[in-house]
C-alpha positions in Angstrom: 70.5 -59.0 3.6 71.5 -55.5 3.3 69.5 -55.1 0.1 66.3 -56.4 1.8 66.6 -54.1 4.9 67.3 -51.1 2.8 64.1 -51.4 0.7 61.7 -52.2 3.5 61.9 -48.9 5.3 61.3 -47.0 2.1 58.2 -49.0 1.1 56.6 -48.8 4.6 57.3 -45.1 5.2 55.9 -43.7 1.9 52.3 -42.3 2.5 49.6 -42.5 -0.3 48.6 -39.3 -2.1 45.2 -40.6 -3.1 43.2 -39.0 -0.2 44.8 -35.6 -1.0 43.9 -35.8 -4.7 40.4 -36.9 -3.9 39.9 -34.0 -1.5 41.2 -31.4 -4.0 38.9 -32.8 -6.7 35.9 -32.7 -4.4 36.7 -29.2 -3.2 36.9 -27.9 -6.8 33.6 -29.6 -7.8 31.9 -28.3 -4.7 33.1 -24.8 -5.3 32.1 -24.9 -9.0 28.6 -26.2 -8.1 28.1 -23.5 -5.5 29.2 -20.8 -7.9 26.9 -22.1 -10.6 23.9 -22.3 -8.1 24.5 -18.7 -6.9 25.2 -17.3 -10.4 22.1 -18.9 -12.0 19.7 -17.8 -9.2 19.1 -21.2 -7.7 20.0 -19.7 -4.3 17.8 -16.5 -3.8 19.6 -13.4 -2.9 23.1 -14.5 -4.1 23.8 -12.9 -7.5 21.3 -14.3 -9.9 20.1 -13.1 -13.2 20.8 -9.5 -14.1 17.3 -9.1 -15.5 15.7 -10.3 -12.3 17.7 -7.7 -10.4 16.7 -5.0 -12.8 13.1 -6.0 -12.6 13.2 -5.9 -8.8 14.8 -2.5 -8.9 12.2 -1.1 -11.3 9.4 -2.6 -9.2 10.8 -1.0 -6.1 10.9 2.4 -7.9 7.5 2.2 -9.7 5.5 -0.3 -7.7 4.3 -3.7 -8.8 3.1 -4.1 -12.4 -0.6 -3.5 -12.6 -2.8 -5.4 -15.0 -5.6 -3.4 -16.5 -9.2 -4.1 -15.4 -11.4 -5.8 -17.9 -13.8 -3.6 -19.9 -17.0 -4.3 -18.0 -20.1 -2.5 -16.7 -22.8 -3.3 -14.2 -26.5 -3.4 -14.5 -28.3 -2.9 -11.2 -31.4 -4.9 -10.8 -34.3 -3.6 -8.7 -34.8 -5.1 -5.2 -37.1 -8.1 -5.2 -39.3 -9.0 -2.2 -40.6 -12.6 -2.4 -43.1 -13.9 0.1 -42.2 -17.3 1.3 -44.9 -20.0 1.5 -46.4 -21.7 4.6 -44.1 -23.8 6.6 -41.2 -21.3 6.6 -39.9 -19.8 9.7 -39.4 -16.5 7.7 -42.0 -14.5 5.8 -40.0 -12.8 3.1 -36.9 -12.9 1.1 -35.3 -9.6 0.1 -33.0 -10.0 -2.9 -31.0 -7.4 -4.8 -28.3 -8.1 -7.4 -26.1 -6.5 -10.1 -25.1 -8.1 -13.4 -21.5 -7.9 -14.6 -21.7 -7.3 -18.3 -19.0 -6.6 -21.0 -19.2 -2.9 -21.9 -20.1 -3.8 -25.5 -23.4 -5.5 -24.4 -24.3 -3.0 -21.6 -27.2 -1.3 -23.5 -28.6 -4.6 -24.8 -28.8 -6.1 -21.3 -30.3 -3.0 -19.9 -33.0 -3.1 -22.6 -34.2 -6.5 -21.5 -33.8 -5.9 -17.8 -37.6 -6.5 -17.2 -37.3 -10.0 -18.7 -34.3 -10.7 -16.4 -36.3 -9.6 -13.3 -39.2 -11.7 -14.4 -37.0 -14.8 -14.6 -35.5 -14.2 -11.2 -38.9 -13.5 -9.6 -40.4 -16.7 -11.1 -37.4 -18.8 -10.0 -37.3 -17.4 -6.4 -41.1 -17.8 -5.9 -40.9 -21.5 -7.0 -38.3 -22.3 -4.3 -39.2 -24.2 -1.2 -38.4 -22.6 2.1 -35.8 -25.3 2.9 -34.0 -24.4 -0.3 -33.4 -20.9 1.0 -32.5 -21.8 4.6 -29.8 -24.3 3.9 -26.3 -23.2 4.8 -25.0 -23.5 1.2 -28.2 -22.1 -0.3 -26.8 -18.8 -1.6 -24.0 -20.5 -3.6 -26.4 -22.9 -5.3 -29.1 -20.3 -5.9 -26.6 -17.8 -7.4 -25.4 -20.4 -9.9 -29.0 -21.3 -10.9 -30.0 -17.7 -11.3 -26.9 -16.9 -13.3 -27.6 -19.7 -15.7 -31.2 -18.6 -16.2 -30.1 -15.0 -16.8 -27.5 -16.1 -19.4 -30.2 -18.1 -21.2 -32.4 -15.0 -21.4 -29.7 -12.5 -22.3 -27.8 -14.7 -24.7 -24.4 -16.4 -24.4 -21.5 -14.2 -23.4 -23.6 -11.1 -22.5 -23.6 -11.6 -18.7 -20.4 -12.6 -17.0 -21.5 -12.8 -13.4 -24.3 -12.2 -11.0 -23.3 -10.2 -7.9 -25.6 -10.7 -5.0 -25.8 -7.4 -3.2 -28.6 -8.3 -0.7 -30.0 -11.6 0.4 -32.1 -11.3 3.6 -34.6 -13.7 5.0 -37.0 -12.1 7.5 
């Protein structure tokens, strides 16, 4: 019996080291993951890429990087006054616009400005009063007029139609 009693207290009193080992492994993995996240820039403001820090420093000194404007010019069209037909609550439409044109085609578009004005005048006079008075009228009319202008001037010569004045009175 002395052998049995001597081995029992030793077997019962010995604690397991498995929780301690698991805790150390998890702490090392967590620390390594946190270090990698901060070092690679996944966590903003904590370390990060050296290039990003240099760019931020250069931007602070010289301001943000500015992209150059496209090489464009504008052709101002004369003001058009279109009388509205019967049944309209308004009598006239006053319309003025500019054409956004690449600089290489500026002189070509200016030379056919009369044809552009004719197309706009014809289109605006053919509209019904309800077409002009709708809440989204300007958006639709602008798209229609731009397409007609692009057909007259040729593809790629007019980039946009900028409406400067659109008044119903």
